[in-house]
C-alpha positions as CSV (number, residue, x, y, z in Angstrom):
1,X,0.0,0.0,0.0
2,X,1.4,3.4,-1.0
3,X,1.1,6.9,0.5
4,X,-0.3,8.4,-2.7
5,X,-0.4,8.3,-6.5
6,X,2.8,7.7,-8.5
7,X,4.6,10.6,-10.0
8,X,3.2,9.9,-13.4
9,X,-0.4,9.6,-12.1
10,X,0.1,12.9,-10.1
11,X,1.3,14.7,-13.2
12,X,-1.7,13.4,-15.1
13,X,-4.2,14.5,-12.4
14,X,-2.5,17.9,-12.3
15,X,-2.9,18.3,-16.1
16,X,-6.5,17.1,-16.1
17,X,-7.8,18.7,-12.9
18,X,-5.4,21.5,-12.1
19,X,-3.7,22.2,-8.8
20,X,-5.4,21.1,-5.6
21,X,-6.9,24.3,-4.2
22,X,-9.7,25.1,-1.7
23,X,-12.3,27.3,-3.3
24,X,-13.2,30.3,-1.2
25,X,-16.8,31.5,-0.9
26,X,-17.5,34.8,-2.4
27,X,-17.7,37.4,0.4
28,X,-20.9,39.3,0.5
29,X,-21.2,42.7,1.9
30,X,-23.5,43.5,4.8
31,X,-25.6,45.8,2.6
32,X,-26.1,43.0,0.0
33,X,-27.2,40.6,2.7
34,X,-29.6,43.1,4.3
35,X,-31.1,43.9,0.9
36,X,-31.6,40.2,0.2
37,X,-33.5,39.9,3.5
38,X,-35.7,42.8,2.7
39,X,-36.4,41.3,-0.7
40,X,-37.5,38.1,0.9
41,X,-40.0,40.0,3.0
42,X,-41.6,41.6,-0.1
43,X,-43.9,38.6,-0.6
44,X,-45.8,39.6,2.6
45,X,-46.6,43.1,1.3
46,X,-50.3,43.6,0.7
47,X,-50.2,43.9,-3.2
48,X,-48.1,40.7,-3.5
49,X,-50.0,38.5,-0.9
50,X,-52.5,37.3,-3.4
51,X,-49.9,36.7,-6.1
52,X,-47.7,34.6,-3.9
53,X,-50.5,33.2,-1.6
54,X,-48.8,34.4,1.6
55,X,-50.6,35.1,4.8
56,X,-51.3,38.6,6.0
57,X,-48.8,39.2,8.8
58,X,-48.7,42.3,11.0
59,X,-45.8,44.7,10.6
60,X,-44.4,43.9,14.0
61,X,-44.2,40.2,13.1
62,X,-42.5,41.0,9.8
63,X,-39.9,43.1,11.6
64,X,-39.2,40.3,14.0
65,X,-38.8,37.8,11.2
66,X,-36.4,40.1,9.3
67,X,-34.4,40.9,12.4
68,X,-34.1,37.3,13.4
69,X,-32.6,36.2,10.1
70,X,-30.0,39.0,10.3
71,X,-29.1,38.0,13.9
72,X,-28.7,34.3,13.0
73,X,-26.5,35.2,10.0
74,X,-24.3,37.5,12.2
75,X,-23.9,34.9,14.9
76,X,-22.9,32.3,12.3
77,X,-20.4,34.7,10.7
78,X,-18.8,35.4,14.1
79,X,-18.6,31.7,14.9
80,X,-16.9,31.0,11.5
81,X,-14.4,33.8,12.0
82,X,-13.6,32.7,15.5
83,X,-13.0,29.1,14.2
84,X,-10.8,30.3,11.4
85,X,-8.6,32.7,13.5
86,X,-8.2,30.3,16.4
87,X,-5.6,28.0,14.7
88,X,-3.7,31.1,13.4
89,X,-3.3,32.4,16.9
90,X,-2.1,29.1,18.2
91,X,0.4,28.6,15.4
92,X,1.7,32.2,15.9
93,X,2.2,31.4,19.6
94,X,4.1,28.2,18.7
95,X,6.3,30.1,16.4
96,X,7.2,32.7,19.1
97,X,7.9,30.0,21.6
98,X,10.1,28.1,19.2
99,X,12.4,31.1,18.6
């Protein structure tokens, strides 16, 4: 059992598939995310209720729904950033301790 493909196979895969890289998600601005949330709420506006068959919700409920989505998104982004930066901090401390 080997540790990986042979040199010939690795060269073939590189030619066919390209270098092995992690694709990054496109960063979206806060204004773009907020506008997307507002657009999702448009189906509850009175002129569009019949068209989309949505229920008539009071404005205070709509405000809570829109706010909740933004809060969940923000909490998820903070959790992701914390998870991404945590290993960097640890490796930086290791590098300082090694020197």
